N, C-alpha and C positions, 0 to 999 in steps of 0.2 A: 368225779372219777374220770380217768382217761377214757377216750374213745377207742384208741388203738395203740398198742405197744409193740415196738420193734425189739426183738430179742437178739442182741449183738453177741451171740455165742453159739455153741454147737453141743451135740452129745446130750448126756443126761441132764445137765443143768438147764439147757435150752428147753427140754421137755418139762422139767420141773417148773420153770417159770410159766411156760405155756399152760400147764394145768391150773396153776393159781389164777392166771388171767381168765381162763374159761369159766372158773367158778365165780369170778367177779363180774362175769358178763362183759369182758373187754376183748375186742378183736386183737388178733396177733399177726405179726409179720415175722417170718423166719428169713434169715439170711444164710447163705451157704456158698461154699467154694465149689469148684467143678466136681471134686471127688465126693462131696457130700450131697449131691443132687437127689439121691434116694434115701437120705437119712430120715429117721422117724420124725425129728422136729420139723422137717420140711413137709413131710406128708400130712402132719396133723395141724399145722398152722393154717390160718384163714388165707394168708397170702405168703408168697415166697419170692425172694429176689436173689439172683446169683450176683455175688459181689467180687468175683475174681478167681484166679487159679488156686491150686492147692496150697502153696506156701502161705503161712499165716500173715506174713508181711504184705502180701498182695491181696488178702481177703479179710480175715477177721481182725486184722490190725490196720486195715486201710480206712482211715478216718473219712476221707472224702467220699468213698464208696458207701460207707455206712450212713453218713448224713444224707447223701443223695437218695439212698433207698428209703430212708425215713420220709423225706420230702415228697418223693413221687408216690408213695403209698398213703400219705396223709397221716402218718404216725405222729402222735403228739407227745410220746415219751419213748425212751430207750432204756431197756434193762440190760446191764452188761454181764450179768451172771458173776462168775469168778474167773480169775485168770484174764488173759488177753488185755482188754482196756479197762477192766473193772476198777483199778486203783490209779488210773491215769487222770490227774487233775486237769491237764490241758484238754483232754477229750471232754471232760465234764464241762469245762469252760466253753468249748466250742458248741456243745449242745445248748447250753444256756444262751449263747449269743445268737443261735439260730432259732430260738423260741421253742426248743424241744426240751422237755423235762428229763434230766438224767436221774434215774432211780437209784439214788445213793446219796451220800453226803454232799455238801457244797464243795466247790473246788478249794475254797479256803480251809475248810475243816479237813479235807483230804490231805492237803499239804501240811497242815499242822500236826496231824497224827501219822501220815504216811511216811514222812522222812524220820528215820529212827533217831537221829540226833535231836531233832525238834521234839519228837515224842518223848524222849528221855527228859527233856526240859519240862514238858507238860507234866510228866509223871512226878518229877521232883516238886513242882509247884503245888500239886494237889495232894501230896503226901503218899503217893504210891511207892512201895518199897523198891529200891534199885540196887543192883550190884555196882560196886565201884567201877567207874569207867572214865572215858575221855570224851573230848569233843572231836571234831574232824581233825585227822592227823595230816600234817603237811608232807611228811616223807618218812622213810624207814628210821632215820635217826630220831625224829620226834616220837615215833611209835616206840622205840627202844626206851626212851626216857620215861614215857608214860607207863610202859610195862614194868619198869623198875619201881616206879612210884606205887603202882597197884599191887605188884607182886606176881611172879609167874606161878602157874600158867595163866595166859590171857588168851582171848579169842578176838581175832580181827573180824569185823563185820562191815558189809556194805551198807551205807546209810540209806540208799535208795531202794532197797529190795530185800528179798529173803529167799526161802526155799533152798538154803545151803549154798547159793552162789555168792561168791565174794567172801566166804568165811574160811578162816584158817586158824588152827590152834597153834600157839607158839609157847614153847616151854623154856627157851633160853635165848640170850642175845644173838648167838650165832645163827639162829634160825630165822631171824626177823627180816633180813633184807629180801631173801627169796620169797618168804611168805607174804610180805607186804606187796611186792611187785606183782605176784600172781593174783592176790586178792583184788588189787586195784584194776588189773586187766580184766578180770572176770566181772567186776562191778561195772566197768565202762561198757563192756560187751553186752551184759545182761540187762542193765538198767539205764544206760546212757548217762550214768552219774558215777564218776570215779571216787567219790568221797568215801573214806574209810574211817571207822572209829574202833576203839577196843574196849573191852570190859573184862572183869575177872571171870575166868573159866571155872565152872562147877563140874567136877568130874563125873558124878553119877546122879544127875538130877531127874526129877519127874517134870513132865511138861503139862501144865494145867492152863486152860483158857476159859475166860468168862464171856458169856454171850450178853450183849446189851441191845436194847431197842429204844429209839427215841423218836417222838413225833415233833411237829413244828409248833406245838402249843405248850412246850415245857414239860411234857410227860417223858420220863425216863424209867425204864424197867431193866433190872438185872435178872437174867433168866437162868441163873445157876452156872455151873462149870462143867467142862468136859475134860476127861483124861485123854491126853494125846501122846503118851510117852512111847508107845510102840511105833518107832520110826526107823527107817533105813535111809541113811545119808540125808537126814533132815526132811525126808518125805514121809508123811504119816501113812500108816497102814491100817491100824485099828484105833477107833475112838470109842469112848463110852461116856455115859452120863448116868448118875453123878460119878465123880472120882472116888475110888475106894479110899483115897488118902485124905479126903476133905471132911471136916467136922461141920456140924450145923452152925456152930458159933463162928468159925473161921469164914464160912460162906457168907454169913450175915455181915461180919466185919468188913470183908473185902467188897462185898456188894455195895455197901454204903459209900466207901471211898471211891469206887468206880463210878457210881451213880453221880456223885458230886462232880467228879472230873468231867464226865460227859456233859452234864447239865451246864457247867460253867464255861465250857469251851464252845457251847452252841452247836454241838454235834447232833445231827439228826440221821435217821435211818438205822439199819442193822450195823453192828460192829462187834469185833471180838478183841479183847485184850488178853494177850498171852503172857504167861509167867513161867519161870522156873521155880521148882520147889526143891530145896536141899534136904539133906538127911535129917535135919532138925524140924522139917516141915515148915520152914520159913519160905515165903513167896517173894520173888523178885521180878519186877516188870521187865518184859522183853520188848514188846512192840504191840501196835494196834493194827488189825486188819480192817480196812474201811469198806467191807463188802460182805456179802453172804459167804459163809464158809462151806467147803465141801461137806463137812461133817455136821451141818445144821440139823439133819434129820434126827439125831439122837436127842437133841434138845426138844425137838417137836414131839417126840414120843413120850418124854417124861413131863412135858408141860401141857400137852394137848393143843398147842397153838400151831397155826400155819404161818411160819415166819416169813415166807416169801409174800404171801397175801398181805400180811401186816406191813411189810416193807413197801409194797405198792401203795397201800392205803395211806401210809405216812407220807410218801412222796407226793400223793395227790392232795395233800393238805388236810386230810381227815384228822380229827381229834380221836385218838385211840382210846376206847373205853375198856381198859384192862384193870384188874384188881391190883392193889399194892403188892408187889412181889416180895416185899419183906415179910409178909405173913403167909406166903405160899408154902405148901408142902408138895414135893415132887412125887410123881406117880411111878413107882417101880424103878426098873433099871433097863437101859438101852445100850446096845453095842452095834457098831458099824464096821464092816470089813470092806475095804476097797479091792475090787477084783480087777486086776490089770492083765492085759495081753502081754506076757513076757516069758522069757526063757527061765525055767526054774533053777537052772545051774548058774547063769550069769546075771539074771534079772534084766537082760537086754530086751527091748521091745520086740514083740513077735507079731507083726502085721500079717494079714492074710484073710482068706475066706472062712467065715463061720459056717460050717456045714450042718451043725446041729446046735440048738439052743433051748434049754429047759431050765428056766429060773425056778427057785424054790418057792413054796407057798405055805399055807397053813396058818394057824393061829399065831398072831404076834410077829409075823414076818412081812417085811416090806422090801421091794427091790426097785431101786431107781436106776434105770438103764436107758441107753440110747441105741442099743443094738438089737439084732434079730437074726434068726437063721437065714442064711443067704446074703447077709451083709458082709462086705469086704472091709476089714479094719484097715484104714489108711496108715501109711508110715509117716504121715506129715504132722501128726498131733500127739498129744498126751495119750498114753496107752490105757487109760481108765476105760473099762468096759461097763462096769456096773458097781453099785453099792448095795450090799445086803445089810439091812437093818433089822434087828430083832428087839422085841420088848417083852419083859416078863416081870413078875412081882419082885424077884430077888436077883442078885448078880449071878449066883450059881445056876439058877434056872435060865437066865439069859445066855450064859455060856453054853449050857446044854442045848438050848434052842438054836444057837448059832451053829454049833457042830452039826446038828441035824440038818439045818438049812444048807450048809456047805456040802454035805453028802448028797443032797438032791440036785445041786447045781451042775448042769451038764453044758459044757461048751466044746463043740467038736470042730476039728479042722485047724485049730491054733492051740498054742500053749498058754496057760494062765498060772496065776499064783495061788489058786485055790488050795492046793496041797500045802503050800507054805503057811497059809492062814490056819489050817488044821494043826500044823506043827506048833504055831504060836499059841493056839488055844489049849494045847496039851502041856505046855511048859509050866513048871511049878511056880515060877515067879508070876506068871500071868494068872494062873488059877488062884494063887494066894493074894493077888492084888498088890504085890510088892515090886512090880516092874519099874525100870528106869529107862532113860533114853539109850542106855547101853545094852539092854536086854536083847534086842533084835540082832546085834552084832554077834553075840554068842550063839543064838539059835541059827543064824544064817550059816555060820561055819559048819555046824552039825548037819544042817539041811542039805547044803550043796554037795556034801560028800556022798549023800545017799542017792543023788540023781545023776543019771548018765543018759546019753543020747546025743543026737546031732545038735549042732549049734543053731542059733537063730538064722532065718533065711537072709541071704545077702541082699541088700537093697541097692538098687541102681539109681 
């Protein structure tokens, strides 16, 4: 096991990793920017190093500063969390070169699965179902030819990343030139990779993802699926496990195909394979995320596993002693709501001082958060404040428990999306478990009409 782990992240995920390390009796090093000097992950870590000013490019994305912090503190491993450098194969290679273990897959595995075009090739090789699509597109004319072959509508996607950046829906030839140019610009800006590909667009899909875990001794476990259809502009808001659309037979069938693909590509660590589900409940591979996911707690709640601790143990070379997940039965139902600091009208970030903070509690309620009363939410990073996770025997009981938890959650001084989550959980499609990735669009229009008030504070 490692002696000391540097956590190359901030906020709730930094605290989440820190807690796992403490239970493994591993020392921790927090890194922080100037504005995060009083953050909770800094206060609770064994050591802390300031790595630069507020802009992420000068701190949390500053590879020389992170490596230097690891070397001066004697850290023998780095955990990247999610976001920032978590899926950066070059950072993983630099860690390896400096004799520091990167807690994640190898650089080679990250490249093989992280690039969406290469990931599609892997998926095809191992029999994962795919939507009709293209390779890397040379220009708008090439994209138009491929779109005609596939059949409109199609969606343009950035090969090097996700999160909605570099994505454009195209329904006709006339729309292609502008869509291709803007998608390529966004891909280059967001991922330093201008490559674009396209695939058939599914109008009202569900978004389903499967959690995998692999050690360095050939052990691969598929840990069920999560329902992630409730998204706004490709950003997930509510996740749950298991999916109300999944059958036990389909779960077993997909789990076996996924397990074989992960095993034969030599992938180790945590990973998530994402799929679209169409109206016939057929699944189509989208991408693989080669890191711990924001929504990993719902899988932890229904499996009883500490995924982050297992990820650390696998990276340290331990042989994981877990039962064959093909015979597992999952425990109850779990739901997660992402609580963001944002304007309820426009969903724009709402930074500022938290004057009051009362997270919910009680049976079956977990809150992963990196904030507290008196903390000033900076304008420089993601607006995520906390994740509320609930667990109950059944899905209706979990929804009722989440509603109760959200009623108890008090955040003063800034605006949040708590009321929007309540609106989502009261919607008939969500209650019935029939939601799609378009559900939030409909609820958003209704919700924003009901909210009035000043706009988000102007940032200088």
